[in-house]
ZAFIFI-802116 format. One line per 4 residues: number of its first residue (from 1); for each residue z, x, y of N, C-alpha, C. Coordinates in steps of 0.02 Angstrom, whole numbers, padded with zeros to 5 digits, m for minus. Atoms other than C-alpha are relative to their C-alpha. Last residue first. Example, Ala and Ser with C-alpha at 12.3 -4.5 7.8 and 13.67 -1.06 7.14 Angstrom:
2	m00003:m00042:m00059:00357:00684:m00053:00037:m00039:00055 | 00000:00045:m00059:00390:00615:m00225:00000:00045:00060 $
***
This chain:
355	m00016:m00051:m00042:00084:01240:00874:00055:00045:m00025 | 00048:m00057:00008:00033:01131:00734:00010:00058:00041 | m00019:m00034:00065:00192:01030:00733:m00050:00060:m00014 | m00058:m00040:m00012:00168:01001:00925:00020:00036:m00065 $
351	00012:m00059:m00038:m00013:00944:00897:00062:00048:00006 | 00037:m00052:00054:00038:00833:00752:m00016:00061:00041 | m00059:m00026:00053:00171:00750:00872:m00038:00037:m00049 | m00041:m00048:m00040:00033:00728:01011:00055:00030:m00056 $
347	00040:m00063:m00007:m00086:00648:00884:00044:00063:00038 | 00003:m00039:00062:00057:00529:00834:m00045:00060:00002 | m00059:m00024:00015:00080:00471:01016:00003:00043:m00061 | m00020:m00045:m00049:m00103:00449:01062:00067:00033:m00017 $
343	00045:m00062:00017:m00140:00361:00901:00016:00060:00043 | m00027:m00036:00066:00005:00246:00929:m00036:00059:m00017 | m00065:m00027:m00011:m00044:00210:01108:00026:00036:m00050 | 00012:m00056:m00037:m00226:00176:01059:00060:00039:00025 $
339	00021:m00056:00048:m00169:00057:00930:m00016:00066:00029 | m00056:m00015:00045:m00069:m00047:01049:m00024:00052:m00047 | m00049:m00037:m00037:m00197:m00046:01193:00053:00023:m00047 | 00017:m00070:m00018:m00336:m00089:01064:00054:00042:00034 $
335	m00043:m00060:00033:m00255:m00228:00978:m00011:00057:00027 | 00002:m00054:m00054:m00336:m00384:01074:00057:00056:m00023 | 00037:m00053:00019:m00356:m00480:00909:m00015:00066:00053 | 00075:00022:00003:m00305:m00656:00965:m00041:00062:m00017 $
331	00013:00045:00060:m00125:m00616:00919:m00070:m00028:m00009 | m00004:m00048:00061:m00132:m00470:01043:m00013:m00035:m00056 | 00069:m00037:00005:m00187:m00590:01186:00003:00039:m00073 | 00053:00050:00012:m00040:m00710:01157:m00065:00037:m00006 $
327	00001:00012:00067:00078:m00554:01151:m00047:m00059:m00027 | 00067:00038:m00001:00039:m00504:01322:m00007:m00019:m00076 | m00004:00077:m00014:00200:m00439:01386:m00062:m00028:m00005 | 00057:00037:m00044:00180:m00267:01311:00026:m00070:00008 $
323	m00013:00079:m00014:00328:m00154:01260:m00053:m00029:00035 | 00047:00033:m00044:00300:00025:01187:00010:m00081:m00002 | m00032:00026:m00052:00453:00122:01126:m00047:m00043:00050 | 00015:m00044:m00060:00357:00236:01013:00026:m00031:00064 $
319	00012:m00073:00017:00419:00192:00845:m00013:00045:00058 | m00062:m00032:m00006:00493:00017:00896:m00007:00084:m00008 | 00007:m00050:00055:00329:m00058:00943:00059:00043:m00003 | m00037:m00061:m00001:00386:m00212:01049:m00021:00046:m00059 $
315	00011:m00040:00055:00269:m00361:01089:00040:00070:00000 | m00011:m00073:m00001:00323:m00493:01208:m00008:00036:m00069 | 00070:m00021:00013:00269:m00669:01244:m00002:00081:m00003 | 00021:m00039:m00063:00446:m00700:01298:m00065:00033:00000 $
311	m00031:00045:m00053:00471:m00862:01178:m00014:00057:00072 | 00048:00050:m00024:00347:m00767:01053:00030:m00030:00061 | m00041:00038:m00032:00437:m00608:01021:m00039:m00060:00039 | 00045:00045:m00035:00333:m00506:00898:00046:m00063:00033 $
307	m00032:00055:m00002:00441:m00349:00839:m00054:m00044:00047 | 00028:00045:m00052:00359:m00195:00771:00036:m00059:00004 | 00041:m00030:m00051:00395:m00054:00653:m00018:m00037:00065 | 00026:00056:m00055:00524:m00107:00541:m00032:00041:00055 $
303	m00015:m00006:m00068:00518:00030:00403:m00017:m00056:00044 | m00066:00021:00002:00520:m00003:00210:00017:00001:00086 | 00011:00070:00002:00323:00011:00215:00077:m00034:00007 | m00048:00023:00054:00335:00186:00264:00003:m00070:00001 $
299	00004:00067:00020:00189:00214:00379:00041:m00028:m00058 | 00007:00012:00076:00177:00407:00363:m00002:m00080:m00015 | 00052:00054:00017:00137:00416:00547:00000:m00013:m00070 | m00002:00054:m00039:00209:00584:00564:m00041:m00054:m00013 $
295	00042:00047:00027:00254:00684:00418:m00017:m00062:00040 | 00066:m00027:m00015:00337:00826:00508:m00058:m00055:m00028 | 00011:00012:m00079:00495:00724:00506:m00063:00025:00016 | 00039:00061:m00016:00490:00724:00317:m00020:m00017:00063 $
291	m00032:00048:m00050:00539:00904:00320:m00039:m00058:00005 | m00065:00014:00024:00491:01002:00148:00035:m00053:00056 | m00058:m00010:m00051:00312:00987:00193:00063:m00020:m00031 | 00013:m00046:m00063:00155:01010:00095:00053:00012:00048 $
287	00000:m00066:00035:00225:00942:m00071:m00015:00047:00062 | m00076:m00020:00007:00276:00779:00021:m00004:00071:m00033 | m00037:m00008:m00062:00096:00754:00092:00069:00030:m00013 | 00018:m00059:m00025:00021:00787:m00087:00036:00017:00072 $
283	m00027:m00060:00032:00122:00658:m00164:m00014:00067:00038 | m00064:m00008:m00014:00077:00537:m00023:00042:00053:m00038 | m00003:m00037:m00059:m00108:00578:m00051:00078:00006:00036 | 00021:m00070:00008:m00093:00538:m00229:00002:00036:00064 $
279	m00046:m00023:00034:m00004:00369:m00204:m00008:00084:m00006 | m00055:m00004:m00039:m00137:00323:m00079:00066:00030:m00021 | 00011:m00054:m00049:m00269:00377:m00197:00047:00000:00050 | m00013:m00067:00021:m00190:00270:m00328:m00019:00063:00039 $
275	m00075:m00013:00009:m00170:00123:m00226:00011:00064:m00026 | m00031:m00012:m00063:m00356:00132:m00153:00076:00024:m00020 | 00022:m00065:m00023:m00426:00150:m00336:00037:00021:00067 | m00033:m00048:00046:m00331:00000:m00395:m00010:00062:00025 $
271	m00080:m00003:m00020:m00386:m00104:m00246:00029:00047:m00040 | 00001:m00027:m00065:m00572:m00061:m00281:00068:00013:00023 | 00007:m00069:00009:m00544:m00092:m00468:00005:00031:00069 | m00068:m00025:00029:m00481:m00270:m00420:m00005:00079:m00017 $
267	m00049:m00003:m00059:m00638:m00296:m00320:00068:00022:m00020 | 00018:m00061:m00054:m00754:m00238:m00461:00043:00002:00053 | m00021:m00064:00028:m00656:m00347:m00590:m00016:00055:00050 | m00068:m00003:m00008:m00674:m00506:m00483:00028:00076:m00022 $
263	m00020:m00014:m00080:m00857:m00471:m00465:00072:00003:00010 | 00024:m00070:m00011:m00876:m00458:m00657:00016:00016:00077 | m00051:m00046:00026:m00768:m00616:m00687:m00016:00074:00020 | 00019:m00047:00049:m00885:m00709:m00574:00058:00044:m00017 $
259	00003:00038:00059:m00807:m00859:m00479:m00030:00042:m00059 | 00063:00014:00017:m00742:m00742:m00343:m00003:m00045:m00065 | 00032:00035:m00051:m00575:m00745:m00261:m00072:m00019:m00019 | 00028:00073:00021:m00476:m00723:m00421:m00035:m00033:00047 $
255	00043:00037:m00051:m00424:m00534:m00402:m00031:m00064:m00030 | 00036:00058:00025:m00282:m00442:m00479:m00047:m00030:00046 | 00041:00044:m00062:m00186:m00285:m00457:m00038:m00044:m00040 | 00034:00061:00023:m00044:m00196:m00560:m00046:m00038:00061 $
251	00029:00032:m00054:00015:m00026:m00549:m00043:m00056:m00023 | m00019:00065:m00001:00116:00032:m00694:m00017:m00043:00055 | m00039:00013:m00066:00084:00209:m00655:00025:m00062:m00005 | m00038:m00060:m00021:00013:00269:m00829:00049:00003:00061 $
247	m00054:m00022:00046:m00039:00104:m00883:00045:00054:00022 | 00009:m00071:00000:m00144:00043:m00733:00063:00031:m00045 | m00065:m00041:00005:m00132:m00143:m00768:m00020:00083:m00007 | 00011:m00067:00027:m00286:m00247:m00713:00074:00033:00004 $
243	m00059:m00031:m00014:m00282:m00441:m00683:m00003:00072:m00034 | m00009:m00068:00041:m00447:m00528:m00682:00060:00026:00027 | m00046:m00043:m00035:m00490:m00705:m00629:00027:00057:m00051 | 00033:m00043:m00046:m00646:m00780:m00708:00048:00039:00034 $
239	m00045:m00057:m00009:m00570:m00866:m00866:m00036:00055:00041 | 00033:m00061:00015:m00668:m01022:m00830:00053:00051:00002 | 00039:00016:00062:m00582:m01204:m00836:m00038:00064:m00028 | m00050:00023:00063:m00439:m01188:m00705:m00048:m00021:m00068 $
235	m00070:m00010:m00007:m00574:m01178:m00564:00046:m00026:m00060 | m00030:m00052:00052:m00750:m01181:m00628:00074:00021:00004 | m00012:00032:00057:m00782:m01345:m00529:00019:00044:m00069 | 00056:00049:00030:m00767:m01273:m00362:00016:m00019:m00073 $
231	00054:m00041:00045:m00666:m01119:m00303:m00053:m00050:m00037 | 00060:00018:m00014:m00505:m01170:m00203:m00055:00048:m00041 | 00030:00013:m00070:m00345:m01139:m00286:m00070:m00020:00006 | m00040:00051:m00033:m00306:m01062:m00451:m00019:m00005:00056 $
227	m00010:m00012:m00064:m00419:m00950:m00566:00041:m00060:00024 | 00027:00056:m00038:m00398:m00963:m00760:00018:00015:00086 | m00032:00055:00002:m00352:m00792:m00840:m00043:m00053:00053 | 00036:00050:m00025:m00425:m00625:m00887:00039:m00065:m00003 $
223	m00013:00070:00029:m00323:m00474:m00940:m00035:m00043:00043 | 00035:00056:m00038:m00377:m00298:m00918:00023:m00056:m00033 | m00004:00055:00034:m00260:m00146:m00979:m00027:m00062:00040 | m00005:00060:m00031:m00313:00020:m00908:00008:m00059:m00057 $
219	m00061:00010:m00040:m00273:00192:m00954:00005:m00066:00027 | m00057:00000:00048:m00402:00205:m01092:00067:m00012:00031 | m00003:00066:00021:m00538:00166:m00956:00059:m00014:m00058 | 00022:00001:00069:m00498:00331:m00880:00012:m00071:m00021 $
215	m00048:00055:00047:m00485:00311:m00690:m00028:00006:m00066 | 00023:00019:00067:m00545:00462:m00581:00045:m00038:m00032 | m00045:00015:00051:m00505:00454:m00399:m00031:m00002:m00067 | m00073:m00015:m00020:m00580:00536:m00243:00045:m00008:m00061 $
211	m00013:m00075:00000:m00767:00550:m00316:00074:00014:00013 | m00005:m00027:00058:m00763:00362:m00366:00008:00079:m00004 | 00062:m00003:00029:m00723:00321:m00187:00006:00022:m00073 | 00010:m00060:00045:m00550:00272:m00128:m00055:m00010:m00029 $
207	00037:00014:00058:m00519:00145:00011:m00019:00067:m00035 | 00061:m00022:m00006:m00378:00197:00130:m00038:m00018:m00067 | 00015:m00047:00057:m00228:00083:00106:m00074:00027:00011 | 00068:m00014:m00003:m00155:m00012:00246:m00019:00058:m00041 $
203	00015:m00063:00031:00008:m00106:00197:m00079:00023:00023 | 00062:m00009:m00005:00085:m00250:00307:m00011:00073:m00036 | 00021:m00067:00024:00247:m00326:00261:m00069:00010:00000 | 00058:00000:00043:00301:m00494:00348:m00015:00078:m00009 $
199	00029:m00057:00009:00462:m00545:00433:m00057:00001:m00046 | 00036:m00012:00066:00558:m00681:00498:m00040:00062:00010 | 00021:m00070:00008:00683:m00716:00642:m00023:00001:m00066 | m00008:m00029:00060:00711:m00895:00696:m00029:00078:m00008 $
195	00050:m00052:00014:00734:m00960:00876:00023:00029:m00068 | m00033:m00060:00014:00822:m01127:00884:m00047:00047:m00020 | 00026:m00050:m00052:00728:m01271:00971:00035:00066:m00016 | m00049:m00020:m00052:00841:m01399:00885:m00020:00047:00045 $
191	m00002:00061:m00038:00693:m01491:00779:00054:00028:00064 | m00071:00000:m00036:00642:m01331:00694:00007:m00045:00057 | m00045:00049:00029:00485:m01374:00590:00067:m00004:00022 | 00031:00066:m00019:00357:m01296:00713:00054:m00047:m00033 $
187	00045:00039:00043:00459:m01139:00702:m00012:m00072:00007 | m00029:00058:00023:00546:m01068:00856:m00052:m00030:m00046 | 00026:00064:m00027:00505:m00886:00872:00024:m00057:m00025 | m00058:00038:m00021:00553:m00704:00825:m00031:m00060:00052 $
183	00020:00058:m00054:00433:m00610:00723:00068:m00043:00017 | m00063:00054:m00001:00473:m00445:00625:m00037:m00052:00059 | 00005:00039:m00065:00330:m00335:00558:00041:m00060:00011 | m00037:00068:m00002:00387:m00215:00416:m00021:m00029:00077 $
179	m00077:00004:m00009:00272:m00061:00390:00025:m00077:00001 | m00048:00009:00066:00087:m00003:00384:00076:m00005:00020 | m00026:00067:00007:m00001:m00025:00546:00044:m00018:m00060 | m00067:m00004:m00015:m00017:00163:00580:00036:m00075:00009 $
175	m00038:m00037:00046:m00173:00172:00479:00076:00001:00022 | m00052:00045:00026:m00270:00045:00573:00057:00035:m00034 | m00021:00049:m00053:m00380:00137:00696:00062:m00031:m00027 | m00021:m00045:m00055:m00414:00301:00584:00021:m00051:00052 $
171	m00072:m00021:00009:m00421:00185:00432:00018:00037:00059 | m00046:00056:00005:m00567:00083:00501:00071:00029:m00009 | m00054:m00015:m00035:m00675:00236:00546:00059:m00046:00009 | m00008:m00074:m00010:m00840:00169:00495:00063:00010:00045 $
167	00038:m00024:m00062:m00839:m00007:00427:00025:00075:00006 | 00052:m00056:m00003:m00760:m00111:00289:m00032:00018:00063 | 00028:m00008:m00074:m00594:m00209:00295:m00055:00065:m00005 | 00034:m00063:m00020:m00555:m00258:00109:m00028:m00002:00076 $
163	00069:00013:m00022:m00428:m00406:00080:m00029:00078:00012 | 00031:m00067:00005:m00268:m00435:m00006:m00075:m00004:00019 | 00076:m00011:m00007:m00168:m00577:00048:m00019:00071:m00008 | 00024:m00070:00011:00013:m00635:00002:m00085:00001:00004 $
159	m00052:m00049:00032:00125:m00777:00042:m00029:00075:m00008 | 00021:m00046:00051:00005:m00848:00165:00054:00041:m00025 | m00028:m00065:00001:00046:m01001:00272:m00035:00040:m00055 | 00036:m00050:m00037:m00059:m01149:00314:00027:00066:m00008 $
155	m00011:00027:m00082:00069:m01296:00267:m00046:00060:00039 | 00034:00059:m00020:00019:m01288:00077:00006:m00019:00074 | m00057:00059:00002:00062:m01110:00054:m00033:m00065:00022 | m00017:00040:m00052:m00077:m00980:00006:00054:m00047:m00007 $
151	m00043:00047:00025:m00092:m00839:m00113:00022:m00037:00055 | m00040:00041:m00054:m00242:m00737:m00077:00043:m00046:m00033 | m00058:00049:00031:m00337:m00606:m00177:00049:m00022:00054 | m00005:m00018:00072:m00493:m00495:m00131:00047:m00051:m00042 $
147	m00059:00020:00039:m00536:m00574:00037:m00008:00021:m00067 | 00009:00041:00060:m00683:m00482:00120:00068:m00009:m00033 | m00057:00016:00047:m00678:m00425:00297:m00017:m00040:m00061 | 00002:00055:00045:m00819:m00337:00382:00061:m00002:m00041 $
143	m00022:m00023:00072:m00806:m00225:00531:m00011:m00074:m00039 | 00053:00013:00044:m00903:m00268:00695:00013:00026:m00078 | 00034:m00069:00014:m00770:m00197:00802:m00056:m00002:m00052 | 00019:m00039:m00071:m00730:m00366:00885:m00029:00073:m00007 $
139	00062:00033:m00021:m00742:m00452:00708:m00024:00036:00070 | 00057:m00028:00033:m00609:m00327:00648:m00067:m00027:00021 | 00019:m00072:m00034:m00494:m00371:00795:m00054:00032:m00044 | 00027:00007:m00072:m00509:m00557:00747:m00021:00073:00021 $
135	00065:00025:00018:m00476:m00521:00560:m00043:m00004:00068 | 00034:m00055:00033:m00322:m00419:00604:m00072:m00019:m00009 | 00002:m00054:m00066:m00254:m00563:00715:m00043:00060:m00029 | 00042:00025:m00037:m00293:m00693:00569:m00011:00053:00069 $
131	00067:m00005:00022:m00208:m00591:00449:m00053:m00028:00048 | 00013:m00070:m00006:m00054:m00578:00558:m00069:00015:m00028 | 00019:m00020:m00064:m00057:m00760:00590:m00017:00075:00009 | 00059:00017:m00012:m00056:m00791:00403:m00025:00012:00073 $
127	00043:m00047:00038:00087:m00676:00371:m00070:m00025:00017 | 00008:m00052:m00035:00183:m00770:00517:m00048:00051:m00038 | 00053:00014:m00050:00140:m00935:00421:00000:00056:00046 | 00076:00001:00026:00215:m00850:00263:m00046:m00024:00058 $
123	00024:m00055:00021:00370:m00797:00354:m00076:00004:m00021 | 00016:m00030:m00065:00398:m00959:00428:m00027:00064:m00011 | 00067:00027:m00029:00387:m01045:00254:m00019:00036:00064 | 00034:00064:00030:00522:m00931:00186:m00065:m00025:00026 $
119	00006:00046:m00050:00608:m00806:00312:m00038:m00062:m00027 | m00060:00052:m00009:00615:m00646:00226:m00025:m00049:00054 | m00069:m00020:00021:00455:m00567:00179:00052:m00048:00013 | m00052:00028:m00037:00272:m00630:00178:00069:00028:m00030 $
115	m00038:00042:00042:00144:m00504:00113:00061:m00027:00037 | m00049:00035:m00034:m00003:m00430:00193:00039:m00049:m00043 | m00044:00048:00034:m00117:m00309:00113:00058:m00026:00046 | m00062:00025:m00039:m00263:m00219:00188:00035:m00052:m00039 $
111	m00036:00069:00029:m00374:m00121:00087:00056:m00012:00037 | m00071:00003:00030:m00465:00010:00199:00010:m00069:m00043 | m00007:00068:m00002:m00641:00081:00251:00079:m00008:m00032 | 00003:00051:00053:m00634:00272:00265:00015:m00068:00015 $
107	00063:00026:00004:m00677:00388:00409:m00013:m00061:m00049 | 00008:00037:m00066:m00497:00435:00447:m00063:m00040:m00003 | 00011:00065:00004:m00459:00479:00265:m00024:m00043:00059 | 00061:00017:00040:m00486:00662:00280:m00023:m00066:m00009 $
103	m00013:00039:00060:m00352:00665:00418:m00066:m00013:m00035 | 00015:00069:m00003:m00409:00797:00542:00019:m00035:m00069 | 00033:00016:00053:m00331:00974:00553:m00006:m00086:00001 | m00051:00032:00035:m00277:00994:00738:m00033:m00029:m00066 $
99	m00003:m00049:00059:m00420:01099:00811:00048:m00026:m00054 | 00055:00006:00048:m00473:00951:00920:00014:00042:m00060 | m00005:00068:00026:m00296:00947:01003:m00056:m00008:m00051 | m00057:m00006:00047:m00303:01143:01023:00004:m00074:m00036 $
95	00016:m00032:00055:m00468:01126:01111:00043:00007:m00061 | 00039:00042:00034:m00414:00996:01231:m00025:00025:m00066 | m00037:00050:00039:m00269:01110:01277:m00039:m00052:m00039 | m00028:m00031:00051:m00387:01254:01303:00047:m00060:m00038 $
91	00044:00003:00056:m00483:01138:01410:00022:00036:m00058 | 00008:00056:00030:m00337:01100:01517:m00050:m00003:m00059 | m00063:00029:00048:m00269:01271:01529:m00031:m00070:m00024 | m00017:m00030:00070:m00444:01345:01577:00054:m00031:m00034 $
87	00033:00038:00051:m00490:01236:01728:00020:00017:m00068 | m00040:00063:00003:m00376:01320:01849:m00022:m00051:m00049 | m00073:m00006:00032:m00438:01488:01795:00039:m00061:00001 | 00004:m00001:00077:m00619:01427:01827:00072:00007:m00037 $
83	00011:00055:00026:m00570:01379:02007:m00010:m00010:m00074 | m00059:00040:m00011:m00489:01538:02046:m00004:m00070:m00027 | m00051:m00022:00049:m00634:01635:01975:00062:m00044:00000 | 00020:00026:00059:m00751:01533:02090:00041:00017:m00052 $
79	m00008:00076:m00001:m00651:01571:02242:m00020:m00026:m00067 | m00076:00009:00015:m00645:01751:02196:00026:m00071:00002 | m00009:m00013:00071:m00831:01762:02170:00078:m00008:m00011 | 00029:00067:00041:m00860:01675:02336:00011:00016:m00070 $
75	m00035:00057:m00020:m00752:01807:02422:m00021:m00062:m00035 | m00058:m00013:00034:m00839:01952:02327:00042:m00062:00016 | 00016:00014:00071:m01002:01893:02389:00058:00000:m00043 | 00001:00074:m00001:m00930:01882:02567:m00020:m00013:m00077 $
71	m00070:00029:m00020:m00868:02063:02556:m00005:m00076:m00009 | 00012:00053:m00052:m01037:02130:02481:00064:m00038:m00001 | m00019:m00024:m00057:m01001:02298:02395:m00009:m00056:00058 | 00034:00019:m00063:m00995:02213:02221:00025:00041:00069 $
67	00061:m00035:m00010:m00926:02303:02071:m00034:m00012:00065 | m00019:m00076:00018:m00744:02243:02042:m00056:00043:00027 | m00064:m00024:m00042:m00760:02067:02118:00005:00075:m00006 | 00022:00002:m00066:m00938:02041:02036:00060:00030:00051 $
63	00045:m00056:m00008:m00872:02099:01867:m00025:00008:00077 | m00040:m00058:m00008:m00729:01972:01890:m00034:00061:00003 | m00036:00005:m00067:m00849:01832:01924:00042:00059:00009 | 00053:m00018:m00049:m00957:01874:01772:00033:00010:00066 $
59	00013:m00067:00006:m00802:01870:01663:m00053:00026:00055 | m00051:m00031:m00032:m00757:01702:01732:m00005:00074:m00011 | 00002:00003:m00073:m00929:01638:01699:00061:00035:00042 | 00049:m00044:m00025:m00919:01700:01523:m00009:00004:00076 $
55	m00024:m00075:00012:m00751:01626:01490:m00059:00041:00022 | m00053:m00020:m00057:m00804:01460:01564:00022:00067:m00004 | 00024:m00012:m00056:m00959:01461:01457:00037:00008:00058 | 00041:m00062:00004:m00867:01497:01298:m00038:00008:00072 $
51	m00054:m00045:m00010:m00748:01345:01344:m00035:00080:00002 | m00022:00008:m00073:m00895:01223:01369:00051:00059:00013 | 00046:m00020:m00051:m00973:01281:01211:00016:m00005:00069 | 00007:m00071:00007:m00817:01257:01115:m00045:00034:00042 $
47	m00052:m00025:m00041:m00807:01087:01183:00009:00069:00001 | 00018:00007:m00064:m00975:01043:01112:00056:00032:00057 | 00052:m00047:m00015:m00933:01116:00952:m00017:m00001:00075 | m00042:m00064:m00011:m00771:01009:00944:m00041:00056:00018 $
43	m00038:00013:m00064:m00879:00849:00971:00047:00065:00017 | 00045:m00007:m00061:m01012:00906:00853:00049:m00004:00060 | m00007:m00068:m00033:m00879:00939:00707:m00041:00011:00065 | m00064:m00007:m00015:m00863:00752:00663:00010:00065:00031 $
39	m00016:00037:m00060:m01055:00731:00665:00077:00011:00030 | 00026:m00023:m00055:m01072:00878:00545:00006:m00036:00063 | m00040:m00068:m00017:m00946:00812:00426:m00029:00040:00060 | m00069:00021:m00024:m01026:00641:00430:00037:00054:00024 $
35	00011:00028:m00061:m01204:00713:00400:00068:m00027:00041 | 00013:m00063:m00045:m01139:00825:00266:m00011:m00026:00069 | m00066:m00043:m00012:m01058:00680:00171:m00012:00048:00051 | m00052:00032:m00046:m01206:00559:00210:00057:00038:00007 $
31	00029:00002:m00081:m01343:00690:00151:00053:m00038:00040 | m00027:m00074:m00027:m01233:00728:m00017:m00024:m00006:00078 | m00080:m00010:m00008:m01224:00538:m00050:00004:00066:00028 | m00023:00037:m00055:m01425:00503:m00010:00087:00016:00006 $
27	m00066:00032:00022:m01474:00648:m00119:00029:m00038:00053 | 00026:00042:00057:m01665:00691:m00093:00070:m00040:m00033 | 00028:00057:m00019:m01628:00757:00086:m00021:m00056:m00059 | m00051:00049:m00041:m01497:00864:00019:m00028:m00062:00021 $
23	m00047:00036:00053:m01615:00937:m00113:00051:m00041:00037 | 00026:00057:00047:m01756:00957:00017:00047:m00031:m00052 | 00015:m00026:00062:m01645:01051:00145:m00026:m00056:m00048 | 00072:00004:00008:m01645:00975:00312:m00025:00031:m00058 $
19	00032:00070:00000:m01466:00926:00314:m00066:m00007:00003 | 00005:00027:00059:m01416:01102:00261:m00031:m00075:00000 | 00052:m00036:00032:m01466:01189:00420:m00006:m00042:m00067 | 00064:00017:m00030:m01357:01072:00525:m00058:00022:m00045 $
15	00016:00070:00020:m01215:01105:00401:m00061:m00035:00025 | 00018:00004:00070:m01240:01291:00424:m00006:m00070:m00020 | 00067:m00019:00005:m01237:01273:00616:m00024:m00002:m00071 | 00041:00055:m00029:m01071:01177:00612:m00079:00020:m00013 $
11	00005:00046:00047:m00999:01310:00491:m00044:m00057:00022 | 00044:m00016:00052:m01052:01443:00606:00002:m00052:m00049 | 00064:00002:m00029:m00975:01354:00763:m00049:00022:m00062 | 00012:00070:m00001:m00812:01328:00666:m00069:m00012:00016 $
7	00004:00020:00065:m00801:01516:00629:m00025:m00081:m00006 | 00063:m00032:00028:m00835:01560:00797:m00009:m00028:m00064 | 00043:00044:m00031:m00690:01445:00859:m00065:00021:m00025 | 00002:00073:00027:m00571:01522:00742:m00057:m00040:00019 $
3	00034:m00008:00069:m00617:01695:00801:00000:m00068:m00038 | 00069:m00015:m00007:m00586:01639:00981:m00039:00011:m00071 | 00031:00071:00008:m00415:01570:00930:m00079:00008:00007 $
***
């Protein structure tokens, strides 16, 4: 392990040197990539320095025990060595956790998709509640939410919404939210007080940059049509809405949120890049492992991941057995306890697989 740790320190020092090179300083994109990589390594390098210091102090204590003629000095060295040995397993465990390969998508912004599932109007209302929950959480993190496409119902529900959530590390926090979210509550239209069960599907896709995914113009079919819904005088009169079909994969995306056709096209292309990037990453994940169980946190959207029980004010995440009786707070965007528990669980799974 020491050899691996030395290599990491060398890489960190090399990145630090490159950050002040004139050609890197003159290229904002290159500087940003290197500075992010260097910053991500800095936590690990700090822990490596602590570990090397511990080993050096232990070696020094052992030399004193072997070579010194002073009995009191030897006793002090033995006590110090015992203390250092007690600290060693903890710091080694922390190092191993930091050495687990990072998900290269963690620093990315995301495309968030929420679709109403079974349950009719109640499912659409729950979809709107989920979007509000994530939007409030994003506000608490100072992330920026931009709606790309939305299909609303007349009673305040959302059949489908596609939005970008921009900020540093958004994917690292939200990546385990993909899946089927189930709700149990009494709909406001229910006169007998009977509890209904509905569902909505959430997808969290890391945004892809141009350097991640190359899209050929010849592979696209782009259609324009009149927008529907709110939007001012141009609605239903100007062909501002854009639908893009990626011919090789059959993926279809659209955007009608902006009055400008050009802006709608840009937003739709952002969604398309994210979908293609997500598909490519899933393909690579499948190639890297024959055992699907090692692909922790894959976020399979066919999987029921969570239940929101409103009468009991209870949230249950079925993947990790987490139950919280503060659903009212969660729906107001207080998601950190849920997300922290998921990240801790899946990181532990990765660590076991890595060992």
